[in-house]
Every structure is written in structure tokens, then in C-alpha cells.
C-alpha positions in Angstrom: 66.2 130.1 82.5 67.8 127.1 84.1 69.5 126.0 80.9 71.1 129.5 80.4 72.4 129.6 83.9 73.6 126.0 83.8 75.4 126.7 80.5 77.1 130.0 81.4 77.8 129.9 85.1 80.4 127.1 84.8 82.0 129.1 82.0 82.4 132.0 84.5 83.9 129.6 87.0 86.3 128.1 84.5 87.4 131.6 83.4 88.2 132.4 87.0 90.3 129.2 87.2 92.4 130.4 84.2 90.9 128.5 81.3 92.7 129.4 78.1 90.7 131.2 75.5 90.8 131.0 71.7 92.7 127.7 71.4 91.9 124.8 69.1 92.1 122.1 71.7 92.3 122.4 75.5 95.0 120.5 77.4 93.8 117.5 79.4 94.3 117.5 83.1 93.8 121.1 83.9 90.8 120.3 86.0 88.1 121.9 84.0 86.6 118.8 82.4 83.5 118.7 84.7 82.8 122.4 84.3 82.9 122.0 80.5 80.6 118.9 80.7 78.1 120.8 82.9 78.2 123.7 80.6 77.5 121.5 77.6 74.5 119.9 79.3 73.2 123.3 80.1 73.6 124.4 76.5 71.4 121.4 75.4 68.8 122.3 78.0 68.9 125.9 76.7 68.5 124.7 73.1 65.5 122.5 74.1 63.8 125.5 75.7 64.4 127.6 72.6 63.0 124.9 70.4 59.8 124.7 72.6 59.3 128.5 72.2 59.9 128.3 68.4 57.4 125.4 68.2 54.8 127.4 70.1 55.3 130.5 68.0 55.0 128.6 64.7 52.1 126.3 65.8 48.9 127.2 64.0 46.4 128.6 66.6 43.4 129.2 64.3 41.8 125.8 65.1 41.7 126.4 68.9 38.5 127.8 70.4 38.7 131.5 71.3 38.2 132.7 74.8 35.1 134.6 75.8 35.4 138.3 75.1 34.2 139.5 78.5 34.6 136.6 80.9 33.8 138.6 84.1 30.7 140.3 82.6 32.2 143.7 83.5 30.6 146.8 82.0 33.9 148.8 82.0 37.4 148.3 80.8 38.8 147.8 84.3 38.4 144.0 84.2 
């Protein structure tokens, strides 16, 4: 969540400050260097979060002990 917002909110701000789109290189000195740096850091945080989720999905869970079927000893399905 934080990585997504740190990555894309500076892009929104740089768009409001007239950052050119679809260019090969950006001109130096237009004042958007820090916003692009913050956005890049947020993208790395976002990628790290995605990698943690992928690791958790692919991790084998058959060796872990299963939880108790009815932990509250309830006789109905309301537990």
C-alpha cells in the first residue's frame, strides 16, 4: 500500500507540474528530479511487497501444523 502510493503520487504531482510524456530523455533542470527519485524508491518498495506476496503464495504449506477444526468447541456453525 505504501509503495504504491509513494510510487504513483509523485507522478501525479509531476504531471500537474507539466512533466513531458512519451519522450526518450527528460531535460535536466525542470525541477522534477526529486519527484522522480521518490517515485523510483516507491516502485522498489512496491516490488518488494509483491515479491513477499509471491513468496508466500508459492511457499509449501503442507509441513506446517494445521489448526484445530473447532477451536471454540462450538456446537453450531456460528463460531
